[in-house]
N, CA, C and O of each residue as an XYZ file, in Angstrom:
772
protein
N     -10.438     29.466      7.449
C     -11.316     30.377      8.788
C     -13.074     29.781      8.530
O     -13.941     30.198      9.297
N     -13.398     28.910      7.523
C     -14.479     27.963      7.461
C     -15.035     29.217      7.010
O     -15.933     29.557      7.780
N     -14.812     30.265      5.813
C     -15.791     31.513      5.667
C     -16.203     30.794      4.499
O     -15.748     29.686      4.217
N     -17.241     31.536      3.666
C     -17.342     30.861      2.260
C     -16.608     31.712      1.359
O     -16.037     32.709      1.800
N     -16.556     31.313     -0.266
C     -15.999     32.074     -0.925
C     -16.652     33.256     -1.298
O     -17.745     33.532     -0.802
N     -15.974     34.163     -2.317
C     -16.165     35.274     -2.742
C     -18.087     34.813     -3.115
O     -19.142     35.247     -2.653
N     -17.775     33.815     -4.094
C     -19.403     33.568     -4.547
C     -20.321     33.326     -4.042
O     -21.499     33.292     -4.397
N     -19.683     33.088     -2.917
C     -21.436     33.102     -1.760
C     -21.421     34.452     -1.486
O     -22.063     34.513     -0.438
N     -21.176     35.274     -1.700
C     -21.056     36.905     -1.583
C     -22.282     37.186     -2.739
O     -23.431     37.613     -2.635
N     -21.535     36.775     -3.781
C     -22.227     37.329     -4.993
C     -23.730     37.064     -5.147
O     -24.557     37.942     -5.394
N     -23.992     35.791     -4.979
C     -25.091     35.063     -4.945
C     -26.555     35.894     -3.992
O     -27.735     35.946     -4.339
N     -25.843     36.498     -2.632
C     -26.305     37.292     -1.565
C     -26.547     38.196     -1.847
O     -27.627     38.618     -1.433
N     -25.975     38.807     -2.453
C     -26.079     40.364     -3.606
C     -26.973     40.517     -4.247
O     -27.755     41.458     -4.115
N     -27.068     39.526     -5.179
C     -28.084     39.220     -6.327
C     -29.568     39.511     -5.412
O     -30.492     40.220     -5.810
N     -29.521     38.740     -4.048
C     -30.951     38.122     -3.860
C     -31.224     39.511     -3.111
O     -32.113     40.324     -3.362
N     -30.387     39.563     -2.281
C     -30.898     41.638     -1.628
C     -31.279     42.659     -2.259
O     -32.219     43.434     -2.079
N     -30.098     42.575     -3.369
C     -30.557     43.726     -4.474
C     -32.206     43.473     -5.408
O     -32.890     44.408     -5.824
N     -32.544     42.030     -5.561
C     -33.941     42.173     -5.623
C     -34.951     42.134     -4.520
O     -36.116     42.485     -4.702
N     -34.530     41.739     -3.471
C     -35.805     41.747     -2.698
C     -35.812     42.999     -2.343
O     -36.890     43.463     -1.971
N     -34.663     43.831     -2.364
C     -34.847     45.147     -1.959
C     -35.608     46.350     -2.867
O     -35.888     47.458     -2.409
N     -35.892     45.896     -4.280
C     -35.636     46.572     -5.109
C     -37.435     45.796     -5.036
O     -38.359     46.519     -5.408
N     -37.720     44.497     -4.594
C     -39.542     44.745     -4.843
C     -40.184     45.004     -3.750
O     -41.391     45.035     -3.512
N     -39.057     45.231     -2.954
C     -39.710     46.078     -1.352
C     -39.959     47.553     -1.417
O     -40.483     48.110     -0.453
N     -39.592     48.275     -2.572
C     -39.612     49.431     -3.108
C     -38.734     50.155     -1.629
O     -39.183     51.088     -0.963
N     -37.376     49.419     -1.368
C     -36.321     50.571     -0.380
C     -34.797     50.599     -0.848
O     -33.983     49.707     -1.089
N     -34.761     51.581     -0.869
C     -32.923     51.887     -1.449
C     -32.266     51.725     -0.134
O     -32.326     52.572      0.757
N     -31.362     50.108     -0.015
C     -30.270     49.612      1.061
C     -29.047     49.057      0.782
O     -28.927     48.022      0.126
N     -28.509     49.425      1.051
C     -26.726     49.033      0.909
C     -26.010     47.824      1.842
O     -25.857     47.691      3.057
N     -25.741     47.222      0.977
C     -24.794     46.223      1.369
C     -23.364     46.615      2.032
O     -22.651     47.044      1.124
N     -22.803     46.626      3.046
C     -21.701     47.247      3.491
C     -21.044     45.907      3.732
O     -21.596     45.222      4.593
N     -19.858     45.337      3.082
C     -18.876     44.363      3.678
C     -17.800     44.846      4.567
O     -17.430     46.020      4.600
N     -17.280     43.824      5.336
C     -16.692     44.292      6.531
C     -15.302     43.725      6.080
O     -15.278     42.627      5.523
N     -14.107     44.445      6.302
C     -13.003     43.568      5.870
C     -11.997     43.279      6.985
O     -12.001     44.053      7.942
N     -11.449     42.628      6.979
C     -10.435     42.770      7.992
C      -8.711     42.282      7.482
O      -8.443     41.166      7.038
N      -7.782     43.311      7.662
C      -6.338     42.841      7.322
C      -5.763     42.270      7.813
O      -6.382     41.846      8.789
N      -4.517     41.802      7.765
C      -3.241     40.765      8.197
C      -4.458     39.405      8.877
O      -4.290     39.163     10.072
N      -5.385     38.737      8.287
C      -6.010     37.927      9.291
C      -5.233     36.472      9.070
O      -5.051     35.967      7.962
N      -4.863     35.967     10.180
C      -4.370     34.499     10.448
C      -4.648     33.562      8.809
O      -5.765     33.609      8.293
N      -3.728     32.923      8.277
C      -3.970     32.579      7.040
C      -4.101     32.705      5.322
O      -4.227     31.949      4.358
N      -3.942     34.731      5.711
C      -4.049     35.531      4.679
C      -2.452     35.686      4.415
O      -1.635     36.340      5.063
N      -2.197     34.607      2.865
C      -1.387     35.112      1.724
C      -1.382     36.255      1.579
O      -2.265     36.929      2.110
N      -0.329     36.874      0.767
C      -0.393     38.309      0.315
C      -0.775     38.150     -1.086
O      -1.226     39.134     -1.672
N      -0.641     36.952     -1.742
C      -1.463     36.854     -2.699
C      -2.788     36.633     -2.580
O      -3.434     37.263     -3.417
N      -3.227     36.179     -2.078
C      -4.720     36.682     -1.567
C      -5.254     37.636     -1.365
O      -6.440     37.755     -1.673
N      -4.232     39.093     -0.507
C      -4.640     40.636     -0.205
C      -4.410     40.921     -1.647
O      -5.217     41.842     -1.771
N      -3.826     40.764     -2.935
C      -3.740     40.788     -3.902
C      -4.724     40.803     -4.594
O      -5.098     41.840     -5.140
N      -5.541     39.314     -4.757
C      -6.754     38.961     -4.953
C      -8.027     39.995     -5.235
O      -8.665     40.391     -6.211
N      -8.009     40.247     -3.414
C      -8.448     40.699     -2.706
C      -8.931     41.707     -3.322
O     -10.027     42.033     -3.778
N      -7.504     42.305     -3.219
C      -7.852     44.350     -3.919
C      -8.321     44.397     -5.458
O      -8.941     45.410     -5.779
N      -8.126     43.546     -6.322
C      -8.051     43.197     -7.155
C     -10.001     42.806     -7.564
O     -10.500     43.298     -8.576
N     -10.633     42.123     -6.845
C     -11.592     41.833     -6.824
C     -12.467     43.217     -6.585
O     -13.308     43.737     -7.318
N     -11.873     43.698     -5.058
C     -12.302     45.618     -4.808
C     -12.384     46.150     -6.054
O     -13.476     46.576     -6.429
N     -11.641     46.195     -6.615
C     -11.566     47.643     -8.258
C     -12.358     46.980     -8.683
O     -13.249     47.597     -9.269
N     -12.496     45.442     -8.644
C     -13.416     44.943    -10.181
C     -15.120     45.915     -9.901
O     -15.783     46.439    -10.796
N     -15.494     45.894     -8.211
C     -16.651     45.587     -7.821
C     -16.600     47.144     -7.485
O     -17.402     47.505     -6.623
N     -15.806     48.081     -8.019
C     -15.842     49.587     -7.257
C     -16.332     50.172     -5.611
O     -17.107     51.029     -5.187
N     -15.237     49.004     -4.915
C     -14.982     49.145     -3.641
C     -13.532     49.837     -3.131
O     -12.357     49.514     -3.307
N     -14.137     50.866     -2.467
C     -13.125     52.455     -1.842
C     -13.174     51.891     -0.759
O     -14.403     51.905     -0.689
N     -12.751     51.208      0.516
C     -12.640     51.430      1.250
C     -11.138     52.432      1.832
O      -9.944     52.591      1.576
N     -12.600     53.075      3.086
C     -11.808     54.189      3.766
C     -11.183     54.110      5.058
O     -10.202     54.781      5.378
N     -12.075     52.841      6.177
C     -11.567     52.045      7.278
C     -11.129     50.728      6.497
O     -11.537     50.033      5.566
N     -10.004     50.779      7.452
C      -9.689     48.899      7.168
C      -9.041     49.131      8.836
O      -8.482     50.031      9.462
N      -9.638     47.323      9.147
C      -9.132     47.795     11.074
C      -8.018     45.798     10.617
O      -8.545     44.845     10.043
N      -6.917     45.833     11.003
C      -5.816     45.385     10.854
C      -6.407     44.114     11.685
O      -7.339     44.464     12.408
N      -6.135     42.898     11.753
C      -6.553     42.182     12.521
C      -5.591     41.910     14.236
O      -4.398     41.617     14.312
N      -6.493     42.106     15.358
C      -5.871     41.929     16.701
C      -6.105     40.786     17.435
O      -7.293     40.550     17.653
N      -5.174     39.904     17.938
C      -5.889     38.789     19.008
C      -6.773     39.175     19.532
O      -6.957     40.382     19.690
N      -7.675     38.151     20.005
C      -8.518     38.501     21.104
C      -8.710     37.026     21.286
O      -8.603     36.163     20.414
N      -9.037     36.852     22.658
C      -9.094     35.910     23.754
C     -10.476     34.715     23.129
O     -11.357     35.065     22.344
N     -10.365     33.619     23.591
C     -11.803     32.495     23.452
C     -11.242     32.540     21.612
O     -11.510     31.412     21.198
N     -10.560     33.429     20.356
C     -11.127     33.398     19.116
C     -10.206     31.871     18.198
O      -9.157     31.526     18.740
N     -10.470     31.386     17.411
C      -9.898     30.231     16.248
C      -9.025     31.162     15.842
O      -8.115     30.519     15.320
N      -8.829     32.054     15.793
C      -8.068     32.848     14.900
C      -6.961     33.376     15.507
O      -5.929     33.513     14.850
N      -7.029     33.789     16.998
C      -6.157     34.029     17.848
C      -4.983     32.418     18.034
O      -3.893     32.488     18.601
N      -5.214     31.877     17.781
C      -5.106     30.109     18.297
C      -4.182     30.151     16.707
O      -3.044     29.684     16.760
N      -4.492     30.496     15.846
C      -3.941     30.725     14.652
C      -2.561     30.863     14.417
O      -1.568     30.240     14.040
N      -3.193     32.659     15.062
C      -1.743     33.716     15.286
C      -0.617     33.073     15.988
O       0.605     33.189     15.899
N      -1.619     32.167     16.909
C      -0.059     32.270     18.292
C       0.761     31.038     17.853
O       1.952     30.806     18.063
N      -0.490     30.041     16.954
C       0.322     28.756     16.889
C       0.854     28.829     15.650
O       2.003     28.387     15.656
N       0.414     29.290     14.342
C       1.153     29.090     13.098
C       0.376     27.431     12.928
O       0.894     26.481     12.341
N      -0.986     27.432     13.621
C      -1.300     26.120     13.096
C      -2.782     25.990     12.842
O      -3.510     26.630     13.600
N      -3.310     25.308     11.954
C      -4.734     24.805     11.540
C      -5.419     24.486     13.326
O      -5.060     23.497     13.965
N      -6.485     25.594     13.919
C      -6.772     25.022     15.434
C      -8.099     23.956     14.714
O      -8.624     23.251     15.576
N      -8.589     23.798     13.494
C      -9.214     22.841     12.897
C      -9.589     21.886     13.371
O     -10.760     21.647     13.667
N      -8.391     20.984     13.566
C      -7.732     19.636     13.724
C      -7.115     19.650     14.881
O      -7.123     20.707     15.512
N      -6.542     18.663     15.342
C      -5.850     18.040     16.690
C      -4.352     19.098     16.218
O      -3.512     18.939     15.332
N      -4.503     20.040     17.133
C      -2.772     20.390     17.416
C      -1.967     20.116     17.769
O      -2.007     20.002     18.994
N      -0.611     19.783     17.113
C       0.223     18.949     17.532
C       1.759     19.535     16.309
O       1.538     20.373     15.434
N       3.298     18.862     16.522
C       3.949     19.447     15.906
C       3.653     18.861     14.222
O       4.308     19.369     13.311
N       2.900     18.062     14.003
C       2.499     17.555     12.843
C       1.485     18.098     11.982
O       1.171     17.792     10.832
N       0.954     19.125     12.913
C      -0.576     19.586     12.507
C      -0.383     20.764     11.114
O       0.730     21.286     11.039
N      -1.207     21.079     10.279
C      -1.277     21.682      8.977
C      -0.808     23.016      9.381
O      -1.656     23.817      9.773
N       0.257     23.313      9.345
C       1.152     25.041      9.261
C      -0.084     26.187      8.754
O      -0.642     25.739      7.752
N      -0.555     27.303      9.105
C      -1.166     28.582      8.486
C      -0.367     29.535      8.434
O       0.435     29.556      9.368
N      -0.263     30.478      7.563
C       0.170     31.779      6.904
C       0.171     32.262      8.078
O      -0.939     31.999      8.540
N       1.125     33.143      9.273
C       0.349     34.658      9.974
C       1.258     35.646      9.345
O       2.482     35.653      9.212
N      -0.062     36.827      8.844
C       1.292     37.715      8.623
C       1.396     38.456      9.794
O       0.521     39.248     10.142
N       2.716     38.187     10.608
C       3.048     39.132     11.406
C       4.512     39.913     10.718
O       5.272     39.646      9.787
N       4.375     41.354     12.076
C       5.152     42.395     11.301
C       5.048     43.165     10.927
O       4.368     43.075      9.905
N       5.478     44.464     11.227
C       5.307     45.644     10.770
C       4.770     46.003      9.486
O       3.651     46.499      9.352
N       6.030     45.608      7.975
C       5.689     45.719      7.151
C       4.811     45.329      6.470
O       4.244     45.927      5.555
N       4.561     43.887      7.019
C       3.635     42.808      6.587
C       2.101     43.130      6.320
O       1.249     43.049      5.435
N       2.326     43.657      7.982
C       0.916     43.902      8.162
C       0.215     45.202      7.386
O      -0.906     45.314      6.890
N       1.342     46.154      7.482
C       0.874     47.775      6.605
C       0.453     47.051      5.143
O      -0.681     47.230      4.698
N       1.362     46.284      4.475
C       1.121     45.425      3.494
C      -0.527     45.438      3.036
O      -1.395     46.120      2.492
N      -0.316     44.443      3.539
C      -2.060     43.910      4.119
C      -2.966     44.878      3.907
O      -3.790     44.878      2.992
N      -2.763     46.132      5.161
C      -4.453     47.117      4.806
C      -3.638     47.736      4.055
O      -4.619     48.390      3.701
N      -2.421     48.374      3.191
C      -2.286     49.096      1.960
C      -3.493     48.481      0.576
O      -4.262     49.067     -0.187
N      -3.168     47.197      0.773
C      -3.620     46.581     -0.608
C      -5.283     46.731     -0.085
O      -5.921     47.365     -0.926
N      -6.036     46.344      0.976
C      -7.713     47.153      1.172
C      -7.782     48.419      0.834
O      -8.886     48.869      0.526
N      -6.676     49.229      0.819
C      -7.061     50.691      0.550
C      -6.148     50.535     -0.876
O      -4.997     50.385     -0.466
N      -6.129     50.502     -2.287
C      -5.352     50.403     -2.731
C      -5.687     51.812     -3.512
O      -4.753     52.416     -4.040
N      -6.961     52.305     -3.578
C      -7.251     53.948     -4.297
C      -6.541     55.051     -3.784
O      -6.584     56.204     -4.212
N      -5.721     54.509     -2.601
C      -4.988     55.616     -1.522
C      -3.692     55.786     -2.297
O      -2.989     54.787     -2.140
N      -3.026     56.868     -3.220
C      -1.847     57.644     -3.447
C      -0.846     57.249     -2.341
O       0.284     57.004     -2.762
N      -0.953     57.187     -1.594
C       0.004     57.357     -0.174
C       0.351     55.964     -0.223
O       1.551     55.773     -0.025
N      -0.590     54.555     -0.501
C      -0.381     53.439     -0.327
C       0.629     52.753     -2.038
O       1.017     51.588     -2.117
N       0.785     53.515     -2.861
C       0.945     52.961     -3.840
C       2.805     52.809     -3.934
O       3.152     51.837     -4.605
N       3.699     53.459     -3.478
C       4.885     52.829     -3.303
C       4.904     51.504     -2.505
O       5.834     50.749     -2.789
N       4.130     51.139     -1.658
C       4.640     50.073     -0.708
C       3.812     48.921     -1.817
O       4.446     47.903     -2.093
N       2.713     49.063     -2.299
C       2.236     48.005     -3.468
C       2.942     47.830     -4.107
O       3.672     46.843     -4.011
N       3.052     48.823     -5.166
C       4.173     48.547     -6.381
C       5.431     47.935     -6.070
O       6.029     47.344     -6.969
N       5.931     48.000     -4.866
C       7.302     47.160     -4.122
C       6.673     46.049     -3.702
O       7.387     45.057     -3.848
N       5.861     45.876     -3.346
C       5.142     44.393     -3.052
C       4.953     43.458     -4.205
O       5.323     42.284     -4.184
N       4.431     43.969     -5.087
C       4.020     43.213     -6.967
C       4.864     43.176     -7.065
O       5.172     41.994     -7.210
N       5.862     43.923     -7.107
C       7.792     43.813     -7.917
C       8.245     42.436     -7.184
O       9.142     41.788     -7.721
N       7.756     42.040     -6.173
C       8.973     41.595     -5.391
C       8.143     39.945     -5.621
O       8.906     38.999     -5.812
N       6.681     39.670     -5.596
C       5.827     39.148     -5.850
C       5.973     38.644     -7.448
O       5.852     37.434     -7.641
N       6.207     39.448     -8.510
C       6.500     39.249    -10.087
C       5.457     39.292    -10.571
O       5.223     38.343    -11.320
N       4.468     40.223    -10.435
C       3.048     40.527    -10.776
C       3.542     42.229    -11.194
O       2.793     43.128    -10.814
N       4.602     42.531    -11.847
C       4.675     43.908    -12.597
C       3.392     44.333    -12.960
O       2.663     45.223    -12.521
N       3.251     43.374    -14.001
C       1.914     43.335    -14.660
C       0.882     43.847    -14.376
O       0.171     44.229    -15.305
N       0.364     44.068    -12.762
C      -0.879     44.482    -11.928
C      -0.603     46.740    -12.161
O      -1.442     47.638    -12.084
N       0.774     46.792    -12.413
C       1.524     48.142    -12.233
C       1.123     48.574    -13.647
O       1.055     47.709    -14.520
N       0.863     49.806    -13.922
C       0.142     50.691    -14.799
C      -1.496     51.164    -14.937
O      -2.370     50.800    -14.150
N      -1.732     52.134    -16.217
C      -2.357     52.568    -16.341
C      -3.761     51.816    -16.875
O      -4.901     52.269    -16.981
N      -3.056     50.085    -17.257
C      -4.281     49.870    -18.112
C      -6.182     49.050    -16.816
O      -6.067     48.646    -15.659
N      -7.195     49.087    -17.414
C      -7.578     48.831    -16.543
C      -7.806     47.259    -15.354
O      -8.418     46.974    -14.324
N      -7.186     46.832    -16.002
C      -6.776     45.421    -15.018
C      -5.687     46.143    -14.033
O      -5.687     45.693    -12.888
N      -4.900     47.034    -14.266
C      -4.164     47.181    -13.131
C      -4.429     47.814    -11.857
O      -5.223     48.753    -11.813
N      -3.823     47.379    -10.778
C      -4.108     47.726     -9.360
C      -3.794     49.018     -8.964
O      -4.567     49.802     -8.414
N      -2.266     49.278     -9.355
C      -1.814     51.136     -9.286
C      -1.476     51.175    -10.016
O      -0.956     50.150    -10.457
N      -1.466     52.532    -10.892
C      -0.624     53.874    -11.569
C       0.573     52.946    -11.294
O       0.765     52.195    -10.338
N       1.478     53.242    -12.596
C       2.944     53.303    -12.152
C       3.455     54.691    -12.058
O       2.898     55.579    -12.704
N       4.860     55.035    -11.014
C       5.316     55.532    -10.507
C       5.444     57.327    -11.385
O       6.359     57.437    -12.201
N       5.073     57.829    -11.290
C       5.196     59.645    -11.978
C       6.607     59.701    -12.150
O       7.526     59.016    -11.702
N       6.552     60.678    -12.904
C       8.156     61.019    -13.186
C       8.030     62.256    -11.762
O       9.177     62.441    -11.357
N       7.302     62.861    -11.175
C       7.764     63.472    -10.024
C       7.980     62.445     -8.420
O       8.516     62.747     -7.354
N       7.348     61.278     -8.842
C       7.741     60.501     -7.952
C       9.088     59.613     -8.081
O       9.591     59.065     -7.101
N       9.617     59.528     -9.377
C      10.489     58.927     -9.030
C      11.547     60.174     -9.088
O      12.657     59.782     -8.728
N      11.530     61.442     -9.407
C      12.539     62.522     -8.835
C      12.268     62.559     -6.873
O      13.263     62.174     -6.260
N      11.899     62.685     -6.604
C      11.114     62.292     -5.263
C      12.327     61.533     -4.530
O      13.187     61.987     -3.775
N      12.040     59.795     -5.160
C      12.699     58.598     -5.069
C      14.293     59.296     -5.131
O      15.079     59.108     -4.203
N      14.497     59.752     -5.801
C      16.071     59.531     -6.658
C      16.616     60.768     -5.249
O      17.460     60.387     -4.437
N      16.139     61.888     -5.171
C      15.787     62.805     -4.294
C      16.460     62.424     -2.654
O      17.519     62.850     -2.192
N      15.353     61.388     -1.916
C      15.587     61.134     -0.477
C      16.905     60.217     -0.606
O      17.621     60.264      0.394
N      17.428     59.262     -1.816
C      18.158     58.068     -1.686
C      19.805     59.099     -2.189
O      20.915     58.574     -2.104
N      19.633     60.349     -2.610
C      20.399     61.342     -2.640
C      22.160     61.434     -1.916
O      23.291     61.432     -2.403
N      21.472     61.523     -0.249
C      22.103     61.421      0.492
C      22.583     60.732      1.550
O      23.250     61.049      2.535
N      21.990     59.468      1.051
C      22.846     58.108      1.668
C      24.567     57.847      1.438
O      25.245     58.360      0.548
N      24.807     57.374      1.972
C      26.272     56.821      2.125
C      26.826     55.662      1.553
O      25.898     54.936      1.908
N      27.629     54.843      0.920
C      27.787     53.851      0.529
C      28.164     53.100      1.607
O      28.877     53.368      2.574
N      27.348     51.752      1.165
C      28.074     50.644      2.387
C      29.854     50.103      1.916
O      30.196     49.363      0.994
N      30.534     50.666      2.743
C      31.997     50.220      2.721
C      32.029     49.503      3.240
O      31.498     49.488      4.351
N      32.870     48.188      2.577
C      34.075     47.925      3.209
C      35.575     47.194      2.919
O      36.084     47.152      1.799
N      36.065     46.736      3.904
C      37.565     46.918      3.634
C      37.904     46.613      2.248
O      38.850     47.205      1.729
N      37.000     45.458      1.374
C      37.387     44.977      0.028
C      37.312     46.064     -1.014
O      38.001     46.186     -2.027
N      36.390     46.791     -0.588
C      35.838     47.544     -1.901
C      36.102     49.235     -1.564
O      35.345     50.128     -1.185
N      37.675     49.189     -1.929
C      38.170     50.519     -1.847
C      37.259     52.051     -2.742
O      37.009     52.186     -3.940
N      37.007     52.847     -1.745
C      36.397     53.977     -2.638
C      37.363     55.205     -2.725
O      38.113     55.323     -1.756
N      37.454     55.958     -3.525
C      38.710     57.046     -3.670
C      37.955     57.872     -2.972
O      38.786     58.757     -3.175
N      37.243     58.351     -2.409
C      35.831     59.472     -1.309
C      36.128     58.645     -0.196
O      35.343     58.977      0.693
N      36.962     57.621      0.250
C      36.551     56.437      1.707
C      37.346     57.547      2.854
O      38.359     57.934      2.271
N      37.310     57.863      3.528
C      38.079     58.240      4.700
C      39.008     57.059      5.450
O      39.066     55.888      5.826
N      39.591     58.180      5.362
C      40.969     57.064      6.011
C      41.027     56.884      7.559
O      41.056     57.915      8.232
N      41.041     56.020      8.011
C      41.766     55.712      9.330
C      43.070     56.599     10.136
O      44.161     56.039     10.024
N      43.072     57.023     10.392
C      44.793     57.680     10.951
C      45.582     56.837     10.806
O      46.613     57.151     10.211
N      45.400     55.268     11.344
C      46.183     53.991     11.130
C      46.364     53.713      9.320
O      47.438     53.407      8.802
N      45.118     53.893      8.595
C      45.926     53.449      7.570
C      46.912     54.760      6.574
O      47.803     54.592      5.740
N      46.484     55.622      6.936
C      47.030     56.899      6.942
C      48.996     56.795      6.863
O      49.851     57.469      6.288
N      49.019     56.027      7.438
C      50.457     56.013      7.710
C      50.748     56.676      9.478
O      51.709     56.252     10.120
N      50.158     57.317      9.842
C      50.141     58.133     11.109
C      50.809     57.244     12.124
O      50.937     56.056     11.827
N      51.220     57.649     13.211
C      51.841     56.797     14.437
C      50.842     56.696     14.826
O      49.908     57.461     14.586
N      50.804     55.199     15.893
C      49.772     55.111     16.790
C      50.613     55.610     17.767
O      51.842     55.679     17.774
N      49.479     56.081     18.909
C      49.821     57.022     20.442
C      49.727     55.379     21.276
O      48.890     54.477     21.311
N      50.993     55.602     21.838
C      51.041     54.908     23.222
C      50.292     54.981     24.281
O      50.870     55.732     25.067
N      49.380     54.629     24.697
C      49.079     55.156     26.438
C      49.995     54.794     27.599
O      50.588     53.716     27.565
N      50.125     55.512     28.481
C      51.382     55.035     29.429
C      50.939     54.699     30.429
O      50.024     55.289     31.003
N      51.610     53.492     30.906
C      50.768     52.563     31.851
C      50.762     53.502     33.354
O      51.603     54.288     33.790
N      49.533     53.081     33.878
C      49.561     53.801     34.744
C      50.084     52.981     36.547
O      49.709     51.995     37.182
N      50.861     53.820     36.709
C      51.965     53.895     37.953
C      51.456     53.253     39.250
O      50.995     54.093     40.023
N      51.427     52.336     39.573
C      50.837     51.846     41.110
C      52.082     51.900     41.817
O      53.193     51.548     41.418
N      51.661     52.514     43.206
C      51.977     52.851     44.307
C      51.731     51.808     45.566
O      52.049     52.134     46.710
């Protein structure tokens, strides 16, 4: 999206703090983040969450990207292509976070500090092969699940039924009357007059 890297923000913040101090003013710099923006991969969001944690940012309000007219981002969202060049079938592909689950994950990563988001973040980190970011160490993004959380997960799964197929007989599987040896009922044919 032709935005500068995080290094530009760091340099700007240094200047901002220096000149605010020289002016004798207490001023605050508040960055604005949008989640699920076209061109953003899950790994990018994890890196941003780690950056936020390192700089002690705790975002309360996060806006999910929604396409709006006349924006390059909207072109990226609908085409999945980079609009900064000629768009055609050979154009550079752009990752577009679509689907409720991925959009919720991106928003949750920006709010890494909210315990309600931890299960979703843990699941995503495990799927990405980044289990080392789960735990109580300083470089971890979210804490490991507590004993109570694990018990609750087991309790919720307790009432699920196993997925049964014809090829995996299970002793407690209900049998249909035909499988149990019962005679089939034959429907009498309708008589026409």
